[in-house]
C-alpha positions as protocol buffer text, in pm:
chain_id: "A"
residue {
  index: 1
  type: MET
  ca { x: -4111 y: 537 z: -3512 }
}
residue {
  index: 2
  type: HIS
  ca { x: -3946 y: 233 z: -3355 }
}
residue {
  index: 3
  type: ILE
  ca { x: -3578 y: 298 z: -3274 }
}
residue {
  index: 4
  type: GLU
  ca { x: -3360 y: 17 z: -3141 }
}
residue {
  index: 5
  type: PHE
  ca { x: -3013 y: 32 z: -2985 }
}
residue {
  index: 6
  type: ARG
  ca { x: -2872 y: -122 z: -3304 }
}
residue {
  index: 7
  type: HIS
  ca { x: -3003 y: 175 z: -3502 }
}
residue {
  index: 8
  type: LEU
  ca { x: -2821 y: 415 z: -3270 }
}
residue {
  index: 9
  type: ARG
  ca { x: -2503 y: 210 z: -3298 }
}
residue {
  index: 10
  type: THR
  ca { x: -2535 y: 216 z: -3677 }
}
residue {
  index: 11
  type: ILE
  ca { x: -2568 y: 595 z: -3693 }
}
residue {
  index: 12
  type: ARG
  ca { x: -2269 y: 639 z: -3465 }
}
residue {
  index: 13
  type: ALA
  ca { x: -2054 y: 388 z: -3654 }
}
residue {
  index: 14
  type: ILE
  ca { x: -2123 y: 547 z: -3996 }
}
residue {
  index: 15
  type: HIS
  ca { x: -2048 y: 891 z: -3858 }
}
residue {
  index: 16
  type: GLN
  ca { x: -1721 y: 769 z: -3708 }
}
residue {
  index: 17
  type: ALA
  ca { x: -1617 y: 562 z: -4011 }
}
residue {
  index: 18
  type: GLY
  ca { x: -1724 y: 806 z: -4286 }
}
residue {
  index: 19
  type: GLY
  ca { x: -1846 y: 523 z: -4511 }
}
residue {
  index: 20
  type: LEU
  ca { x: -2058 y: 207 z: -4519 }
}
residue {
  index: 21
  type: ALA
  ca { x: -1778 y: -43 z: -4574 }
}
residue {
  index: 22
  type: ARG
  ca { x: -1574 y: 62 z: -4272 }
}
residue {
  index: 23
  type: ALA
  ca { x: -1889 y: 103 z: -4057 }
}
residue {
  index: 24
  type: ALA
  ca { x: -1996 y: -252 z: -4146 }
}
residue {
  index: 25
  type: GLU
  ca { x: -1655 y: -376 z: -4024 }
}
residue {
  index: 26
  type: LEU
  ca { x: -1695 y: -189 z: -3696 }
}
residue {
  index: 27
  type: LEU
  ca { x: -2041 y: -339 z: -3644 }
}
residue {
  index: 28
  type: HIS
  ca { x: -1934 y: -689 z: -3755 }
}
residue {
  index: 29
  type: ILE
  ca { x: -2209 y: -714 z: -4021 }
}
residue {
  index: 30
  type: THR
  ca { x: -2207 y: -722 z: -4400 }
}
residue {
  index: 31
  type: GLN
  ca { x: -2234 y: -400 z: -4600 }
}
residue {
  index: 32
  type: SER
  ca { x: -2559 y: -517 z: -4759 }
}
residue {
  index: 33
  type: ALA
  ca { x: -2711 y: -585 z: -4418 }
}
residue {
  index: 34
  type: LEU
  ca { x: -2605 y: -238 z: -4307 }
}
residue {
  index: 35
  type: SER
  ca { x: -2759 y: -76 z: -4618 }
}
residue {
  index: 36
  type: HIS
  ca { x: -3084 y: -266 z: -4555 }
}
residue {
  index: 37
  type: GLN
  ca { x: -3089 y: -148 z: -4193 }
}
residue {
  index: 38
  type: ILE
  ca { x: -3038 y: 215 z: -4299 }
}
residue {
  index: 39
  type: LYS
  ca { x: -3318 y: 195 z: -4557 }
}
residue {
  index: 40
  type: GLY
  ca { x: -3556 y: 54 z: -4297 }
}
residue {
  index: 41
  type: LEU
  ca { x: -3466 y: 332 z: -4053 }
}
residue {
  index: 42
  type: GLU
  ca { x: -3513 y: 602 z: -4319 }
}
residue {
  index: 43
  type: ASP
  ca { x: -3848 y: 452 z: -4414 }
}
residue {
  index: 44
  type: GLN
  ca { x: -3957 y: 483 z: -4051 }
}
residue {
  index: 45
  type: ALA
  ca { x: -3831 y: 839 z: -4025 }
}
residue {
  index: 46
  type: GLY
  ca { x: -3980 y: 939 z: -4361 }
}
residue {
  index: 47
  type: MET
  ca { x: -3664 y: 1127 z: -4457 }
}
residue {
  index: 48
  type: GLU
  ca { x: -3304 y: 1070 z: -4551 }
}
residue {
  index: 49
  type: LEU
  ca { x: -3054 y: 1040 z: -4271 }
}
residue {
  index: 50
  type: PHE
  ca { x: -2741 y: 1069 z: -4490 }
}
residue {
  index: 51
  type: ILE
  ca { x: -2613 y: 1291 z: -4767 }
}
residue {
  index: 52
  type: ARG
  ca { x: -2514 y: 1010 z: -4999 }
}
residue {
  index: 53
  type: ARG
  ca { x: -2328 y: 1208 z: -5261 }
}
residue {
  index: 54
  type: SER
  ca { x: -2070 y: 1332 z: -5009 }
}
residue {
  index: 55
  type: LYS
  ca { x: -1734 y: 1174 z: -4938 }
}
residue {
  index: 56
  type: PRO
  ca { x: -1689 y: 1089 z: -4666 }
}
residue {
  index: 57
  type: LEU
  ca { x: -2053 y: 1000 z: -4608 }
}
residue {
  index: 58
  type: ARG
  ca { x: -2217 y: 1272 z: -4399 }
}
residue {
  index: 59
  type: LEU
  ca { x: -2527 y: 1281 z: -4187 }
}
residue {
  index: 60
  type: SER
  ca { x: -2824 y: 1496 z: -4285 }
}
residue {
  index: 61
  type: ALA
  ca { x: -2987 y: 1729 z: -4033 }
}
residue {
  index: 62
  type: ALA
  ca { x: -3221 y: 1448 z: -3928 }
}
residue {
  index: 63
  type: GLY
  ca { x: -2927 y: 1209 z: -3905 }
}
residue {
  index: 64
  type: LEU
  ca { x: -2735 y: 1453 z: -3684 }
}
residue {
  index: 65
  type: ARG
  ca { x: -3034 y: 1475 z: -3452 }
}
residue {
  index: 66
  type: LEU
  ca { x: -3037 y: 1097 z: -3422 }
}
residue {
  index: 67
  type: LEU
  ca { x: -2659 y: 1099 z: -3366 }
}
residue {
  index: 68
  type: ARG
  ca { x: -2701 y: 1332 z: -3068 }
}
residue {
  index: 69
  type: VAL
  ca { x: -2943 y: 1084 z: -2915 }
}
residue {
  index: 70
  type: ALA
  ca { x: -2699 y: 797 z: -2983 }
}
residue {
  index: 71
  type: GLU
  ca { x: -2410 y: 984 z: -2819 }
}
residue {
  index: 72
  type: LYS
  ca { x: -2624 y: 1046 z: -2513 }
}
residue {
  index: 73
  type: VAL
  ca { x: -2786 y: 705 z: -2475 }
}
residue {
  index: 74
  type: LEU
  ca { x: -2521 y: 456 z: -2587 }
}
residue {
  index: 75
  type: PRO
  ca { x: -2252 y: 549 z: -2330 }
}
residue {
  index: 76
  type: GLU
  ca { x: -2503 y: 489 z: -2051 }
}
residue {
  index: 77
  type: ILE
  ca { x: -2606 y: 153 z: -2198 }
}
residue {
  index: 78
  type: GLU
  ca { x: -2244 y: 50 z: -2245 }
}
residue {
  index: 79
  type: ALA
  ca { x: -2159 y: 152 z: -1889 }
}
residue {
  index: 80
  type: LEU
  ca { x: -2455 y: -52 z: -1764 }
}
residue {
  index: 81
  type: GLU
  ca { x: -2342 y: -355 z: -1964 }
}
residue {
  index: 82
  type: ALA
  ca { x: -1990 y: -319 z: -1824 }
}
residue {
  index: 83
  type: GLU
  ca { x: -2127 y: -291 z: -1470 }
}
residue {
  index: 84
  type: PHE
  ca { x: -2337 y: -604 z: -1510 }
}
residue {
  index: 85
  type: GLY
  ca { x: -2037 y: -782 z: -1659 }
}
residue {
  index: 86
  type: GLY
  ca { x: -1829 y: -680 z: -1358 }
}
residue {
  index: 87
  type: LEU
  ca { x: -2098 y: -807 z: -1125 }
}
residue {
  index: 88
  type: ARG
  ca { x: -2099 y: -1142 z: -1300 }
}
residue {
  index: 89
  type: GLU
  ca { x: -1721 y: -1162 z: -1273 }
}
residue {
  index: 90
  type: GLY
  ca { x: -1714 y: -1038 z: -914 }
}
residue {
  index: 91
  type: SER
  ca { x: -1500 y: -730 z: -992 }
}
residue {
  index: 92
  type: ALA
  ca { x: -1772 y: -466 z: -947 }
}
residue {
  index: 93
  type: GLY
  ca { x: -2054 y: -406 z: -706 }
}
residue {
  index: 94
  type: ARG
  ca { x: -2166 y: -198 z: -410 }
}
residue {
  index: 95
  type: MET
  ca { x: -2030 y: -187 z: -57 }
}
residue {
  index: 96
  type: HIS
  ca { x: -2235 y: 51 z: 156 }
}
residue {
  index: 97
  type: ILE
  ca { x: -2133 y: 20 z: 520 }
}
residue {
  index: 98
  type: ALA
  ca { x: -2325 y: 104 z: 837 }
}
residue {
  index: 99
  type: ILE
  ca { x: -2135 y: 147 z: 1162 }
}
residue {
  index: 100
  type: GLU
  ca { x: -2269 y: 71 z: 1509 }
}
residue {
  index: 101
  type: CYS
  ca { x: -1930 y: 159 z: 1658 }
}
residue {
  index: 102
  type: HIS
  ca { x: -1860 y: 533 z: 1661 }
}
residue {
  index: 103
  type: ALA
  ca { x: -1483 y: 497 z: 1703 }
}
residue {
  index: 104
  type: CYS
  ca { x: -1456 y: 253 z: 1412 }
}
residue {
  index: 105
  type: PHE
  ca { x: -1379 y: 539 z: 1176 }
}
residue {
  index: 106
  type: GLU
  ca { x: -1028 y: 536 z: 1319 }
}
residue {
  index: 107
  type: TRP
  ca { x: -948 y: 200 z: 1155 }
}
residue {
  index: 108
  type: LEU
  ca { x: -1214 y: 182 z: 884 }
}
residue {
  index: 109
  type: PHE
  ca { x: -1069 y: 464 z: 673 }
}
residue {
  index: 110
  type: PRO
  ca { x: -727 y: 292 z: 638 }
}
residue {
  index: 111
  type: VAL
  ca { x: -911 y: -29 z: 548 }
}
residue {
  index: 112
  type: LEU
  ca { x: -1115 y: 142 z: 276 }
}
residue {
  index: 113
  type: GLU
  ca { x: -810 y: 324 z: 143 }
}
residue {
  index: 114
  type: GLN
  ca { x: -639 y: -10 z: 86 }
}
residue {
  index: 115
  type: PHE
  ca { x: -960 y: -167 z: -47 }
}
residue {
  index: 116
  type: ARG
  ca { x: -1013 y: 91 z: -321 }
}
residue {
  index: 117
  type: LYS
  ca { x: -668 y: 20 z: -467 }
}
residue {
  index: 118
  type: ASN
  ca { x: -782 y: -332 z: -550 }
}
residue {
  index: 119
  type: TRP
  ca { x: -1153 y: -279 z: -616 }
}
residue {
  index: 120
  type: GLY
  ca { x: -1188 y: 53 z: -793 }
}
residue {
  index: 121
  type: GLU
  ca { x: -1512 y: -58 z: -960 }
}
residue {
  index: 122
  type: VAL
  ca { x: -1689 y: -119 z: -628 }
}
residue {
  index: 123
  type: ASP
  ca { x: -1908 y: 170 z: -510 }
}
residue {
  index: 124
  type: VAL
  ca { x: -1808 y: 233 z: -147 }
}
residue {
  index: 125
  type: ASP
  ca { x: -2003 y: 449 z: 97 }
}
residue {
  index: 126
  type: ILE
  ca { x: -2038 y: 484 z: 475 }
}
residue {
  index: 127
  type: ARG
  ca { x: -2386 y: 531 z: 620 }
}
residue {
  index: 128
  type: PRO
  ca { x: -2343 y: 646 z: 982 }
}
residue {
  index: 129
  type: GLY
  ca { x: -2699 y: 776 z: 998 }
}
residue {
  index: 130
  type: LEU
  ca { x: -2829 y: 417 z: 1001 }
}
residue {
  index: 131
  type: ALA
  ca { x: -2639 y: 325 z: 1318 }
}
residue {
  index: 132
  type: PHE
  ca { x: -2943 y: 218 z: 1519 }
}
residue {
  index: 133
  type: ASP
  ca { x: -3138 y: 57 z: 1234 }
}
residue {
  index: 134
  type: ALA
  ca { x: -2836 y: -93 z: 1066 }
}
residue {
  index: 135
  type: LEU
  ca { x: -2923 y: -463 z: 1077 }
}
residue {
  index: 136
  type: PRO
  ca { x: -3278 y: -419 z: 944 }
}
residue {
  index: 137
  type: ALA
  ca { x: -3127 y: -200 z: 670 }
}
residue {
  index: 138
  type: LEU
  ca { x: -2888 y: -484 z: 587 }
}
residue {
  index: 139
  type: GLN
  ca { x: -3177 y: -728 z: 550 }
}
residue {
  index: 140
  type: LYS
  ca { x: -3359 y: -479 z: 325 }
}
residue {
  index: 141
  type: GLU
  ca { x: -3043 y: -441 z: 108 }
}
residue {
  index: 142
  type: GLU
  ca { x: -3018 y: -71 z: 193 }
}
residue {
  index: 143
  type: VAL
  ca { x: -2663 y: -136 z: 315 }
}
residue {
  index: 144
  type: ASP
  ca { x: -2425 y: -424 z: 245 }
}
residue {
  index: 145
  type: LEU
  ca { x: -2215 y: -459 z: 561 }
}
residue {
  index: 146
  type: VAL
  ca { x: -2266 y: -360 z: 924 }
}
residue {
  index: 147
  type: VAL
  ca { x: -1981 y: -324 z: 1173 }
}
residue {
  index: 148
  type: SER
  ca { x: -2118 y: -441 z: 1508 }
}
residue {
  index: 149
  type: SER
  ca { x: -2006 y: -578 z: 1843 }
}
residue {
  index: 150
  type: ASP
  ca { x: -2343 y: -743 z: 1911 }
}
residue {
  index: 151
  type: PRO
  ca { x: -2405 y: -1050 z: 1691 }
}
residue {
  index: 152
  type: GLU
  ca { x: -2765 y: -1161 z: 1656 }
}
residue {
  index: 153
  type: THR
  ca { x: -2945 y: -1452 z: 1496 }
}
residue {
  index: 154
  type: LEU
  ca { x: -3117 y: -1303 z: 1191 }
}
residue {
  index: 155
  type: PRO
  ca { x: -3256 y: -1476 z: 881 }
}
residue {
  index: 156
  type: GLY
  ca { x: -3020 y: -1443 z: 586 }
}
residue {
  index: 157
  type: VAL
  ca { x: -2750 y: -1260 z: 786 }
}
residue {
  index: 158
  type: ILE
  ca { x: -2413 y: -1396 z: 899 }
}
residue {
  index: 159
  type: PHE
  ca { x: -2165 y: -1235 z: 1139 }
}
residue {
  index: 160
  type: LYS
  ca { x: -1798 y: -1266 z: 1045 }
}
residue {
  index: 161
  type: PRO
  ca { x: -1557 y: -1207 z: 1338 }
}
residue {
  index: 162
  type: LEU
  ca { x: -1307 y: -929 z: 1269 }
}
residue {
  index: 163
  type: PHE
  ca { x: -1079 y: -871 z: 1569 }
}
residue {
  index: 164
  type: ASP
  ca { x: -1072 y: -844 z: 1946 }
}
residue {
  index: 165
  type: TYR
  ca { x: -1006 y: -515 z: 2116 }
}
residue {
  index: 166
  type: GLU
  ca { x: -964 y: -384 z: 2468 }
}
residue {
  index: 167
  type: PRO
  ca { x: -1160 y: -85 z: 2599 }
}
residue {
  index: 168
  type: VAL
  ca { x: -908 y: 110 z: 2811 }
}
residue {
  index: 169
  type: PHE
  ca { x: -932 y: 390 z: 3061 }
}
residue {
  index: 170
  type: VAL
  ca { x: -766 y: 718 z: 2957 }
}
residue {
  index: 171
  type: ALA
  ca { x: -685 y: 1001 z: 3198 }
}
residue {
  index: 172
  type: SER
  ca { x: -447 y: 1291 z: 3232 }
}
residue {
  index: 173
  type: SER
  ca { x: -110 y: 1192 z: 3372 }
}
residue {
  index: 174
  type: GLN
  ca { x: -189 y: 1444 z: 3652 }
}
residue {
  index: 175
  type: HIS
  ca { x: -519 y: 1277 z: 3743 }
}
residue {
  index: 176
  type: PRO
  ca { x: -533 y: 1096 z: 4080 }
}
residue {
  index: 177
  type: LEU
  ca { x: -648 y: 775 z: 3910 }
}
residue {
  index: 178
  type: ALA
  ca { x: -324 y: 775 z: 3709 }
}
residue {
  index: 179
  type: GLN
  ca { x: -162 y: 626 z: 4018 }
}
residue {
  index: 180
  type: LYS
  ca { x: -373 y: 312 z: 4000 }
}
residue {
  index: 181
  type: SER
  ca { x: -269 y: 7 z: 3799 }
}
residue {
  index: 182
  type: TYR
  ca { x: -629 y: -50 z: 3686 }
}
residue {
  index: 183
  type: VAL
  ca { x: -968 y: 113 z: 3738 }
}
residue {
  index: 184
  type: GLU
  ca { x: -1301 y: -25 z: 3856 }
}
residue {
  index: 185
  type: ALA
  ca { x: -1661 y: 89 z: 3832 }
}
residue {
  index: 186
  type: GLU
  ca { x: -1653 y: 280 z: 4163 }
}
residue {
  index: 187
  type: ASP
  ca { x: -1363 y: 495 z: 4035 }
}
residue {
  index: 188
  type: PHE
  ca { x: -1603 y: 664 z: 3789 }
}
residue {
  index: 189
  type: ARG
  ca { x: -1858 y: 775 z: 4048 }
}
residue {
  index: 190
  type: GLY
  ca { x: -1701 y: 1116 z: 4107 }
}
residue {
  index: 191
  type: GLU
  ca { x: -1571 y: 1173 z: 3752 }
}
residue {
  index: 192
  type: THR
  ca { x: -1678 y: 1357 z: 3440 }
}
residue {
  index: 193
  type: LEU
  ca { x: -1693 y: 1087 z: 3175 }
}
residue {
  index: 194
  type: ILE
  ca { x: -1627 y: 1201 z: 2820 }
}
residue {
  index: 195
  type: THR
  ca { x: -1806 y: 982 z: 2564 }
}
residue {
  index: 196
  type: TYR
  ca { x: -1908 y: 980 z: 2199 }
}
residue {
  index: 197
  type: PRO
  ca { x: -2257 y: 1120 z: 2133 }
}
residue {
  index: 198
  type: VAL
  ca { x: -2431 y: 783 z: 2110 }
}
residue {
  index: 199
  type: ASP
  ca { x: -2675 y: 591 z: 2325 }
}
residue {
  index: 200
  type: ARG
  ca { x: -2536 y: 423 z: 2638 }
}
residue {
  index: 201
  type: SER
  ca { x: -2625 y: 84 z: 2493 }
}
residue {
  index: 202
  type: ARG
  ca { x: -2352 y: 143 z: 2233 }
}
residue {
  index: 203
  type: LEU
  ca { x: -2079 y: 237 z: 2482 }
}
residue {
  index: 204
  type: ASP
  ca { x: -1861 y: -37 z: 2630 }
}
residue {
  index: 205
  type: VAL
  ca { x: -1797 y: 155 z: 2951 }
}
residue {
  index: 206
  type: PHE
  ca { x: -2168 y: 137 z: 3033 }
}
residue {
  index: 207
  type: THR
  ca { x: -2261 y: -206 z: 2895 }
}
residue {
  index: 208
  type: GLU
  ca { x: -1956 y: -385 z: 3033 }
}
residue {
  index: 209
  type: LEU
  ca { x: -1887 y: -194 z: 3356 }
}
residue {
  index: 210
  type: LEU
  ca { x: -2102 y: 87 z: 3491 }
}
residue {
  index: 211
  type: THR
  ca { x: -2456 y: -35 z: 3424 }
}
residue {
  index: 212
  type: PRO
  ca { x: -2401 y: -384 z: 3573 }
}
residue {
  index: 213
  type: ALA
  ca { x: -2238 y: -219 z: 3880 }
}
residue {
  index: 214
  type: LYS
  ca { x: -2517 y: 43 z: 3906 }
}
residue {
  index: 215
  type: VAL
  ca { x: -2260 y: 324 z: 3906 }
}
residue {
  index: 216
  type: GLU
  ca { x: -2336 y: 666 z: 3761 }
}
residue {
  index: 217
  type: PRO
  ca { x: -2056 y: 915 z: 3679 }
}
residue {
  index: 218
  type: ARG
  ca { x: -2076 y: 1262 z: 3833 }
}
residue {
  index: 219
  type: ALA
  ca { x: -2129 y: 1406 z: 3483 }
}
residue {
  index: 220
  type: ILE
  ca { x: -2124 y: 1297 z: 3119 }
}
residue {
  index: 221
  type: ARG
  ca { x: -1980 y: 1514 z: 2844 }
}
residue {
  index: 222
  type: GLN
  ca { x: -2041 y: 1406 z: 2485 }
}
residue {
  index: 223
  type: VAL
  ca { x: -1780 y: 1483 z: 2221 }
}
residue {
  index: 224
  type: GLU
  ca { x: -1790 y: 1392 z: 1853 }
}
residue {
  index: 225
  type: LEU
  ca { x: -1418 y: 1375 z: 1773 }
}
residue {
  index: 226
  type: THR
  ca { x: -1159 y: 1148 z: 1931 }
}
residue {
  index: 227
  type: ALA
  ca { x: -893 y: 1418 z: 1902 }
}
residue {
  index: 228
  type: VAL
  ca { x: -1109 y: 1659 z: 2106 }
}
residue {
  index: 229
  type: THR
  ca { x: -1173 y: 1388 z: 2366 }
}
residue {
  index: 230
  type: LEU
  ca { x: -799 y: 1337 z: 2412 }
}
residue {
  index: 231
  type: LEU
  ca { x: -745 y: 1713 z: 2429 }
}
residue {
  index: 232
  type: LEU
  ca { x: -1001 y: 1745 z: 2710 }
}
residue {
  index: 233
  type: VAL
  ca { x: -855 y: 1447 z: 2893 }
}
residue {
  index: 234
  type: ALA
  ca { x: -504 y: 1593 z: 2870 }
}
residue {
  index: 235
  type: SER
  ca { x: -644 y: 1916 z: 3017 }
}
residue {
  index: 236
  type: ASN
  ca { x: -787 y: 1717 z: 3310 }
}
residue {
  index: 237
  type: ARG
  ca { x: -1145 y: 1806 z: 3213 }
}
residue {
  index: 238
  type: GLY
  ca { x: -1260 y: 1449 z: 3241 }
}
residue {
  index: 239
  type: VAL
  ca { x: -1173 y: 1084 z: 3179 }
}
residue {
  index: 240
  type: ALA
  ca { x: -1264 y: 851 z: 2894 }
}
residue {
  index: 241
  type: VAL
  ca { x: -1284 y: 486 z: 2795 }
}
residue {
  index: 242
  type: LEU
  ca { x: -1171 y: 426 z: 2438 }
}
residue {
  index: 243
  type: PRO
  ca { x: -1085 y: 122 z: 2223 }
}
residue {
  index: 244
  type: ASP
  ca { x: -719 y: 33 z: 2222 }
}
residue {
  index: 245
  type: TRP
  ca { x: -680 y: 109 z: 1849 }
}
residue {
  index: 246
  type: VAL
  ca { x: -772 y: 474 z: 1926 }
}
residue {
  index: 247
  type: VAL
  ca { x: -523 y: 528 z: 2210 }
}
residue {
  index: 248
  type: ARG
  ca { x: -211 y: 379 z: 2053 }
}
residue {
  index: 249
  type: GLU
  ca { x: -50 y: 725 z: 2044 }
}
residue {
  index: 250
  type: ALA
  ca { x: -172 y: 817 z: 2393 }
}
residue {
  index: 251
  type: ARG
  ca { x: 29 y: 528 z: 2537 }
}
residue {
  index: 252
  type: THR
  ca { x: 354 y: 697 z: 2438 }
}
residue {
  index: 253
  type: SER
  ca { x: 250 y: 1049 z: 2540 }
}
residue {
  index: 254
  type: ARG
  ca { x: 342 y: 1215 z: 2867 }
}
residue {
  index: 255
  type: ASP
  ca { x: 5 y: 1391 z: 2875 }
}
residue {
  index: 256
  type: TYR
  ca { x: -204 y: 1077 z: 2925 }
}
residue {
  index: 257
  type: VAL
  ca { x: -208 y: 744 z: 3097 }
}
residue {
  index: 258
  type: THR
  ca { x: -401 y: 437 z: 2988 }
}
residue {
  index: 259
  type: ARG
  ca { x: -512 y: 174 z: 3234 }
}
residue {
  index: 260
  type: PRO
  ca { x: -702 y: -158 z: 3206 }
}
residue {
  index: 261
  type: ILE
  ca { x: -1068 y: -171 z: 3299 }
}
residue {
  index: 262
  type: THR
  ca { x: -1079 y: -403 z: 3602 }
}
residue {
  index: 263
  type: GLU
  ca { x: -785 y: -610 z: 3717 }
}
residue {
  index: 264
  type: THR
  ca { x: -820 y: -864 z: 3435 }
}
residue {
  index: 265
  type: GLY
  ca { x: -910 y: -612 z: 3167 }
}
residue {
  index: 266
  type: LEU
  ca { x: -1203 y: -620 z: 2925 }
}
residue {
  index: 267
  type: THR
  ca { x: -1203 y: -781 z: 2582 }
}
residue {
  index: 268
  type: LYS
  ca { x: -1463 y: -721 z: 2314 }
}
residue {
  index: 269
  type: ARG
  ca { x: -1496 y: -850 z: 1959 }
}
residue {
  index: 270
  type: LEU
  ca { x: -1609 y: -669 z: 1647 }
}
residue {
  index: 271
  type: TYR
  ca { x: -1801 y: -841 z: 1369 }
}
residue {
  index: 272
  type: ALA
  ca { x: -1891 y: -770 z: 1008 }
}
residue {
  index: 273
  type: ALA
  ca { x: -2255 y: -856 z: 944 }
}
residue {
  index: 274
  type: ILE
  ca { x: -2326 y: -938 z: 580 }
}
residue {
  index: 275
  type: ARG
  ca { x: -2603 y: -1105 z: 384 }
}
residue {
  index: 276
  type: GLU
  ca { x: -2554 y: -1477 z: 334 }
}
residue {
  index: 277
  type: ASP
  ca { x: -2592 y: -1436 z: -42 }
}
residue {
  index: 278
  type: ASP
  ca { x: -2293 y: -1196 z: -52 }
}
residue {
  index: 279
  type: ALA
  ca { x: -2052 y: -1412 z: 141 }
}
residue {
  index: 280
  type: ASP
  ca { x: -1886 y: -1560 z: -170 }
}
residue {
  index: 281
  type: LYS
  ca { x: -1834 y: -1230 z: -353 }
}
residue {
  index: 282
  type: PRO
  ca { x: -1457 y: -1175 z: -390 }
}
residue {
  index: 283
  type: TYR
  ca { x: -1461 y: -807 z: -296 }
}
residue {
  index: 284
  type: VAL
  ca { x: -1668 y: -876 z: 18 }
}
residue {
  index: 285
  type: ALA
  ca { x: -1422 y: -1143 z: 129 }
}
residue {
  index: 286
  type: HIS
  ca { x: -1127 y: -912 z: 61 }
}
residue {
  index: 287
  type: LEU
  ca { x: -1278 y: -623 z: 259 }
}
residue {
  index: 288
  type: ILE
  ca { x: -1337 y: -852 z: 557 }
}
residue {
  index: 289
  type: ARG
  ca { x: -979 y: -978 z: 536 }
}
residue {
  index: 290
  type: LEU
  ca { x: -847 y: -620 z: 539 }
}
residue {
  index: 291
  type: ALA
  ca { x: -1077 y: -537 z: 831 }
}
residue {
  index: 292
  type: ARG
  ca { x: -918 y: -824 z: 1023 }
}
residue {
  index: 293
  type: GLU
  ca { x: -556 y: -736 z: 945 }
}
residue {
  index: 294
  type: ILE
  ca { x: -525 y: -356 z: 943 }
}
residue {
  index: 295
  type: PRO
  ca { x: -685 y: -279 z: 1284 }
}
residue {
  index: 296
  type: VAL
  ca { x: -453 y: -533 z: 1449 }
}
residue {
  index: 297
  type: ARG
  ca { x: -155 y: -354 z: 1295 }
}
residue {
  index: 298
  type: LEU
  ca { x: -290 y: -25 z: 1430 }
}
residue {
  index: 299
  type: GLN
  ca { x: -331 y: -180 z: 1775 }
}
residue {
  index: 300
  type: ARG
  ca { x: 37 y: -273 z: 1764 }
}
residue {
  index: 301
  type: GLY
  ca { x: 142 y: 76 z: 1652 }
}
residue {
  index: 302
  type: LEU
  ca { x: 234 y: -41 z: 1300 }
}
residue {
  index: 303
  type: GLU
  ca { x: 154 y: 116 z: 967 }
}
residue {
  index: 304
  type: PRO
  ca { x: -161 y: -29 z: 799 }
}
residue {
  index: 305
  type: ALA
  ca { x: 34 y: -155 z: 495 }
}
């Protein structure tokens, strides 16, 4: 038995309309064409699919079985057609994001919250587990955007600049280093440094300061959550270096002080790595625009409107 999608649509339309004339209107075909299609389907099945003497026209037991298949299959087909239509129009798609910056969650969630209000048909996900294989995953189309501070030259990949940020030193207001106007590499030698649980190559305090100066802190304590890091710092259990968008509240608190790293301060830039082929998709461009605007507002202590 050869069943096509049009056969399923026919069964559903007749059941919904209760008669051939109205069903033909719903399907945009003539009534004679519809009758011919039904006869061909019944010939294949070897049994009647309708109780013809009933008004409205009712399905037989075999017809009801076919209707159950239609009600299961057709919604999935129609959803697929709508998804492909959205992809063609640029209103639907997938945006799976990998993050090489642990603290980026602090600004990424407000960005995605704003993004979903405009692009509800885009499937958004964050893939933190791919942090160290993120760029190869982007090339393999396992993810669609990578937040990174280390642009590379890769075939088919472009790096869009997002915003500059300043890694800043954070300590308890009671800490001896709170008296300094800025800190240097040597200041960390006797300290417990509180960091995120990622490799040193992903931490600005090491890549930009301590490793080049060959300075090792007295101890390193890894903490997953920024809020816990600030709690430990306030309790004078250690010091930290965090991006400026994270410490905007700490700057107005009496429990902490923030100081520049080195006399001139450090400046880093974040990028969005995307595939070249995706650069013209409207939702990709909009997400990148939000990722440029909202973190800067957070840096300035403003709401991410």
